[in-house]
C-alpha positions in Angstrom: 3.6 -15.1 -14.6 -0.1 -15.9 -15.0 -2.4 -12.8 -15.2 -5.1 -15.4 -14.0 -3.4 -16.3 -10.9 -2.9 -12.3 -10.0 -6.9 -12.0 -10.3 -7.2 -15.2 -8.2 -5.1 -14.0 -5.5 -6.7 -10.5 -5.4 -10.2 -12.2 -5.3 -9.1 -14.6 -2.5 -7.9 -11.5 -0.9 -10.9 -9.4 -1.1 -13.2 -12.5 -0.2 -11.4 -13.3 2.9 -11.3 -9.6 4.0 -15.0 -9.2 3.4 -15.9 -12.3 5.3 -13.9 -11.9 8.3 -15.1 -8.2 8.6 -18.8 -9.1 8.5 -18.3 -12.0 10.9 -16.7 -9.9 13.4 -19.0 -6.8 12.9 -22.4 -8.7 13.0 -24.3 -6.3 10.5 -27.6 -7.7 11.9 -27.1 -6.6 15.3 -26.5 -3.4 16.9 -22.9 -1.8 15.8 -19.9 -2.2 18.0 -17.3 -0.1 16.8 -14.2 -1.8 18.6 -15.4 -5.4 17.0 -15.8 -3.5 13.7 -12.4 -2.1 13.9 -10.8 -5.4 15.0 -12.6 -7.2 12.1 -11.3 -4.8 9.2 -7.8 -5.1 10.6 -7.8 -8.8 11.0 -9.8 -9.6 7.8 -7.4 -7.4 5.9 -4.3 -9.0 7.4 -5.9 -12.7 6.6 -6.7 -11.5 3.1 -3.5 -10.1 2.4 -1.6 -13.3 3.3 -3.8 -15.5 1.9 -3.4 -13.7 -1.3 0.5 -14.0 -0.8 0.2 -17.7 -0.4 -1.8 -17.9 -3.5 0.9 -16.0 -5.6 3.4 -18.8 -4.4 5.4 -16.2 -2.0 7.5 -17.9 0.3 8.8 -16.5 3.5 11.9 -17.1 4.9 13.3 -17.0 8.5 15.5 -15.0 9.6 14.2 -12.4 7.1 17.2 -11.9 5.0 15.6 -10.1 2.2 13.3 -7.1 1.7 10.1 -9.0 0.8 10.7 -11.3 3.9 11.3 -8.2 6.1 7.8 -6.8 4.7 5.9 -9.8 5.4 7.5 -10.8 8.9 8.4 -7.4 10.4 6.8 -4.2 8.8 3.2 -5.8 8.0 2.8 -7.4 11.7 3.7 -4.3 13.3 1.2 -2.3 11.6 -1.4 -5.2 12.3 -0.4 -4.9 16.1 -0.6 -1.1 15.9 -4.1 -0.9 14.4 -5.3 -3.6 16.8 -4.2 -1.2 19.8 -6.0 1.6 17.9 -9.2 -0.2 17.5 -10.2 0.0 21.2 -11.3 3.5 22.0 -10.3 5.2 25.3 -7.1 6.3 26.7 -5.1 3.6 24.5 -6.0 6.0 21.5 -2.7 8.0 22.2 -0.6 5.0 22.5 -1.9 3.9 19.1 -0.6 7.1 17.4 2.6 6.8 19.2 3.3 3.2 17.6 2.1 4.5 14.3 4.6 7.4 14.8 7.4 4.8 15.3 6.2 2.3 12.6 6.2 5.2 10.3 9.9 6.3 11.1 11.1 2.4 11.2 9.4 1.1 8.1 12.2 2.4 5.6 15.2 1.3 7.8 13.7 -2.2 8.4 13.0 -2.8 4.5 16.4 -1.4 3.6 18.4 -3.1 6.3 21.5 -4.8 5.1 21.3 -3.7 1.7 24.1 -2.0 -0.5 22.8 1.4 0.4 23.3 0.9 4.2 26.1 -1.6 4.5 29.4 -2.6 2.8 28.1 -5.7 1.2 31.0 -6.1 -1.4 33.7 -5.0 0.9 35.1 -1.9 2.5 34.0 1.4 0.8 31.1 -0.1 -1.3 28.3 1.3 0.7 26.1 3.6 -1.6 25.3 6.0 1.0 27.4 8.0 3.6 25.9 8.1 7.2 24.8 11.6 6.5 23.0 10.6 3.3 21.3 7.5 5.3 19.9 9.6 7.9 18.6 12.2 5.5 17.0 9.8 3.0 15.6 7.5 5.7 14.3 10.5 7.7 12.7 11.9 4.5 10.9 8.5 4.0 9.8 8.3 7.3 8.4 11.7 7.4 6.7 11.2 4.1 5.0 8.0 5.3 3.7 9.8 8.4 2.4 12.9 6.7 0.4 10.7 4.0 -1.0 8.5 6.7 -2.1 11.4 9.0 -3.6 13.6 6.3 -5.5 10.7 5.0 -6.8 9.7 8.4 -7.7 13.4 9.1 -9.8 13.4 5.8 -11.6 10.4 6.8 -12.5 12.2 10.0 -14.0 15.1 8.9 -15.4 13.6 5.5 -19.4 13.9 5.2 -20.8 10.4 5.5 -18.9 7.0 4.9 -15.1 7.7 3.9 -15.7 5.0 1.3 -13.8 7.1 -1.7 -10.3 7.4 0.1 -10.2 3.4 0.6 -11.1 3.2 -2.9 -8.4 5.6 -3.9 -6.1 3.7 -1.6 -7.2 0.2 -3.1 -6.7 1.6 -6.8 -3.3 2.9 -5.7 -2.0 -0.3 -4.6 -3.2 -2.0 -7.7 -1.4 0.5 -10.0 1.6 0.5 -7.8 1.9 -3.5 -8.1 1.5 -3.2 -12.2 4.1 -0.4 -12.3 6.7 -2.1 -10.0 6.2 -5.2 -12.1 6.9 -3.2 -15.1 10.1 -1.8 -13.4 11.9 -5.2 -13.2 10.9 -6.4 -9.7 7.9 -8.7 -10.6 8.0 -10.7 -7.5 8.2 -7.3 -5.3 5.4 -5.8 -7.2 3.0 -8.7 -7.0 2.8 -8.1 -3.4 0.4 -5.2 -4.1 -2.2 -7.3 -5.8 -3.7 -8.8 -2.7 -3.2 -5.7 -0.7 -5.3 -4.1 -3.1 -7.8 -6.9 -3.1 -8.0 -6.9 0.7 -8.7 -3.2 0.7 -11.4 -3.6 -1.9 -13.0 -6.4 0.1 -13.0 -4.7 3.3 -14.4 -1.5 1.9 -17.3 -3.4 0.0 -18.1 -5.3 3.2 -18.3 -1.7 5.1 -21.1 -0.7 2.9 -23.6 -3.3 4.4 -22.7 -2.2 8.2 -24.9 0.4 9.9 -23.3 3.5 11.3 -20.1 4.9 10.3 -17.3 2.3 10.3 -13.7 3.5 11.8 -11.5 3.1 8.6 -8.1 3.6 10.4 -7.1 0.1 10.1 -7.8 0.1 6.3 -5.9 3.4 6.1 -2.8 2.0 8.1 -2.4 -1.3 6.4 -3.1 0.3 3.3 -0.8 3.3 3.2 2.2 1.4 4.8 1.8 -1.5 2.5 1.7 0.5 -0.5 5.0 2.7 0.8 6.6 -0.6 1.4 5.9 -1.9 -2.1 7.2 1.2 -3.6 10.3 1.3 -1.3 11.3 -2.0 -2.4 10.6 -1.5 -6.0 12.6 1.8 -6.1 15.6 0.6 -4.2 15.5 -2.9 -5.3 14.0 -2.6 -8.7 14.2 0.0 -11.3 11.1 2.2 -10.2 11.7 5.7 -10.8 11.6 8.3 -8.1 9.0 10.4 -10.2 6.8 7.2 -10.5 7.0 6.3 -6.7 6.0 9.9 -5.8 3.1 10.1 -8.2 1.8 6.7 -6.9 2.2 7.7 -3.1 1.7 11.7 -2.9 -1.2 11.4 -5.5 -3.3 9.9 -2.8 -3.4 13.5 -1.4 -5.4 14.9 -4.2 -8.1 13.3 -2.2 -8.1 16.8 -0.2 -9.0 18.8 -3.1 -12.6 18.5 -2.8 -12.3 19.9 0.6 -11.4 23.3 -0.8 -14.0 26.3 -0.5 -16.7 26.4 -2.9 -16.0 22.9 -4.2 -16.9 21.6 -0.6 -20.3 23.0 -1.2 -21.0 19.8 -3.7 -22.9 17.1 -2.2 -21.0 14.2 -0.5 -21.3 11.8 -3.5 -20.1 14.3 -5.9 -16.9 15.0 -3.9 -16.5 11.3 -3.1 -16.5 10.6 -7.1 -14.2 13.6 -7.6 -11.7 12.1 -4.8 -11.1 8.7 -6.8 -11.1 10.6 -10.3 -8.5 13.0 -9.0 -6.4 10.3 -7.6 -6.6 8.2 -10.7 -4.9 11.0 -12.7 -1.3 10.6 -11.3 -1.8 6.8 -11.2 -2.5 6.9 -14.8 0.3 9.2 -15.4 2.8 6.7 -13.2 1.5 3.5 -15.4 1.9 5.2 -18.6 5.4 6.4 -17.9 6.4 3.1 -16.7 4.9 1.3 -19.8 6.9 3.9 -22.0 10.1 3.0 -20.3 9.3 -0.8 -20.3 9.0 -0.7 -24.5 12.0 1.6 -24.8 14.3 -0.5 -22.7 12.9 -3.5 -24.6 13.5 -2.1 -28.2 17.3 -1.3 -26.7 17.6 -5.0 -25.9 15.7 -6.3 -29.0 16.0 -3.7 -31.8 13.8 -5.9 -34.1 10.9 -6.1 -32.0 9.0 -4.3 -29.3 6.7 -7.1 -28.5 6.6 -8.6 -25.3 8.0 -5.9 -23.1 5.9 -6.5 -20.3 6.5 -10.4 -20.1 10.4 -9.6 -20.6 10.2 -7.5 -17.5 8.2 -10.0 -15.4 10.6 -12.7 -16.4 13.5 -10.6 -15.5 12.1 -9.8 -12.2 11.5 -13.5 -11.1 
């Protein structure tokens, strides 16, 4: 795996997302919220898929594997939902209903026909009982819905532009990508890199727009994309539950600057605090993944601790 290729994919995603958003928003004209929201969604979507193409990701139809289901079913569903939500008026309630459906359906789609939900190796080989299946999938759906809604609520009450939340989300996607690659699933983890790039590009482009751009599209695509990368890393790779929780629920630390007394600080200071607070659990998760990678490499090759990162990426090809 080539780190230069990773950077190129993330950069291509960022540039595409930024250019599409600016072309749709026309920053030199009067702001049009609906057009800006559509540009955000389309820019992120095109940037993400272009970045995946740079990485050499191949999509197969019918979608038989987890990555195919993410790229062909889950992500397009979020794109459609956010395009509906981009238009103000009575359709907003429909957008949130569709978000609810996507949140509850993402994990079952990603894990469909896996050893957890079907008897792949014959009768009695299914990992989860029906009761466990409902409990785990329901818990994952509720977790996604809660984080998605809480971040959306935070952006609505944030003073000024909600850029720090989007930056924190982009950082989480990038760290999640590296952590999943360190967890023996290189091809699955690398999907987080163009997602992080597209988020960063759309966020930077929004800074030149007048008014206060709607970032629900950024949140939807980013949160669901992060969730999907973590789910496939946890159930198809060796990502630990602790690391997955740190990477996903750590985003909720963005709420801490809204606490009494702390909220009295200026919006810029609170924005910096959101990014710094989010970076703490992300750094912990990355450190734990690096330690586990080194320990596993030492067990397989007692004479050398070198090359653990490369060994894990090669294993995940």
